[in-house]
N, C-alpha and C positions, 0 to 999 in steps of 0.2 A: 428620138431627136427633139420632139416637142418639149418634153420635160427637161432635157439637158439644156436647151436654150433658155428656159425660164430660170433654172438654177444658175447658169453661167452669168446671166444678167446681174443677179444679186452678188455673186462672187466678185465680178469685175467692179461693181460699185464699192464693195467693201475694200477690195484691194487698192483701189484708186484713192479712197478717202482715209482709210485707217492703216494701210500698209499691207504688203503682199505676204509677209511671213505669217501673221495670225490668220489671214484669209485662207491661205493654203493649209494651215494646221486644221482649221475647222472643216475645210473641204475633205481633207484626208480622213479625219475622224468620221465624217458622214459616210464616205465611201466604204470605210472599214466596217461600220455598223451594218450597212446595207448588204455587203458581201457575206457577213455572218448570217443574216436572215436568209439569203438564198441557199447557202450551204446547209443551214439548219432545217429549213422547212421544205426545200425542194425535194430532197431524197425521201423525206417522210411522206410527202403527198403521193409519191409514186407507189407506195405500198397499199394505198387505198384501192378497192375494186374499181376498175375503169368506168363502169356505168354510173356508179355513185359519184365518182369524181367528175365525170362529164356533166351530170345533172347539176351538181352544186356549183362548179366553176362556170357552167353555161349561164346559170341564173345571175351569178355575180358579174360576169362579163357583160351581160345584157344590161343590167342596172348601171354598171360602171360606164359602159360605152355609150349609152343613150344620153349621157350628160353633154357630151361634146356636140353631137348633131343638134340637140336642143338649143345650145348656145349659138351654134352656127346659124340656125334658122332665125333666131331672134336678132342676131347681128345683121344678117342679110336683109331683114325686114326693117332695120333701123331702130329696133326697140332698145337694144343695148349697144354700147360702143364697141369698136374693134379692139382687140388685145394689142396694146402698143408697148413694145419692149423699150423704146427710147423713153417713153413717159415713166415707165416703171424704174428704169435706170436713174433718171433724174430725181424721182421721188426718194429712192433708196439713198442716193448721195446726200440729199437734203436732210433726211432723217439722221443719217450717220454724222453729218457735220454738226448737227444740233447738240451732239454729245460732247463736243469740244475736242481739244487735242488729247492725245494719249499720254497719260502721266504715270501709268503703272508699267512695270516690266512686262507683264502679260496682258495683252489687250483682250479681255474676256468678252467684250461687246462684239468685236470683230469675229472672234472664234465662234461664239454662240450664234451669231447671225448667219454665218456661212454654213455651220453645222445644221442649223434648222432648215435653211434653204435646200441644201443638198439632200437631207433626210426626207423632208416633206415631198419634194418633187421626185426624189428617187424611189419613194415607197410605191408610187404608181408604176414606175418602171419595173420594180421588183415583183409587184403583183402580176403584171402582164407576163413577165419572164417565167415566174413560177407556174402560173395558170396554163400558159401555152406549152411550156416544157413538160409539165407533169401529165397533162391530158394526152399529149402526143408522144409521151416517153422521149422527149427531145430537149431535156433541160440544158445540155451543153450547147447545141446549136442556138437555142433561144438566148442563152447567156452571151454567146459570141456575137449575135446580132445586136444586143443591147450595148455590149462593149464597143463594137464597131461604130455605132451611132455616137457614143460618148467620145471616142477618139476623134471622129470627124468634127463634132461641134467644138470640142476643146481646142483642136488644131486651128479651126477658123477663128475662135476667140482669141487665141494667142497671136495669130497673124494680124487680125484686125484691131485687137486691143480695145474693143468697144462692143456694146450689145449687138447681137446678130439681128438687127432690125429688118434686114432685107429678106430674112427667111420668112416665107409665107406661112406663119404659124397658124393663123386662123384656118387656112386651107388644109394644112396638115392635120389640125385637130378634127376638122370636118371629115376628112378621109379616114383617119384612124378610128374615129367614133363609128362611122359606118361599118368598117371592117370588124371592130370589136363586137358591135351589135349583131352582125351577121354570124360571127363565130359563136356568140352566145346562144342565138336561136338554134344554130346547127347542133351544138353540143347538148342543149336541152333535149332536142329530138333524139339524139344518139343515146342520151341517158335514159330516155323513156322507151328506147328500142324501136323508134320510128324509122322506117326505111325511106331515106330520102331519094327521090327520083334522080338518077345520075350520080348518086353517092356524093363524093367530094365536089363534083361540078355544080351541085345545087348551091354551093356557097356563092357562086357568081350570080345566080338568080336572087338569092337573099340580099346580097349587096346592092344589086340593081333595084330591088324593091324598096329598100331603105332609102336609097338615093332619090328615086322618083318621088316617094312619099314626102321626103324632107323638102325637095324643091317645090312641090305643089303646096305644101303647108306654108312655106316661106312666101310664096306668091299670094296665097289667101290672106295671110297676116298683113302683107304690104297693102293689099287692096282694101282691107278693113281699116287699116291705119289711115289710108288716104281719104276714105269716106268720113271717118271721124274728124280728120283735120278740116275737111270741107264744111262739115256741119258746124264745127266750132267757129270757123271763119264767117 
């Protein structure tokens, strides 16, 4: 849902400024490209030995997932600003309007912009779908979950006809980052044949550990930032 919201914001901006036909063409091309990636790489990954796959995917998920908690910590500490979909929507509209009116029969700018947005944001979705589906031998349920998220976000976008600014994206990214990091550590352990206490239930402990550590880290950064501000004052 996080990635779909970001892609939808750009698609809505393109559709509003440049027209819905080229915006939807670019979106459809992006979705088609991502679908081919899932169909091509998903089944291939399932042929790799499970322990090797768990180790490799676990490391990748850990590296991939830790980005979001890191940004969430920095945002909570006031080091970087919150992710603002309304601001992104306004910026995309301004950039597209700068290109002027459409004079060609095919608006390649609109098509390329939406294709790029859907592809770049969708690659993260594809990675999560393939990783979780391949390791757990559950590619179809993982794909259904991603598709359901897409339907929900697109439905809301069509109904509201504006960026989904009310979706707590920063909170979603934080939660998803914690979960991906937890799965990453869990699968690295599985790949190294480590026996987790409580088996799958240990995921709850890992998620709790990441959450507590991130909250404490955010508090420490806020305290240090406050001290620096007082010294400068």
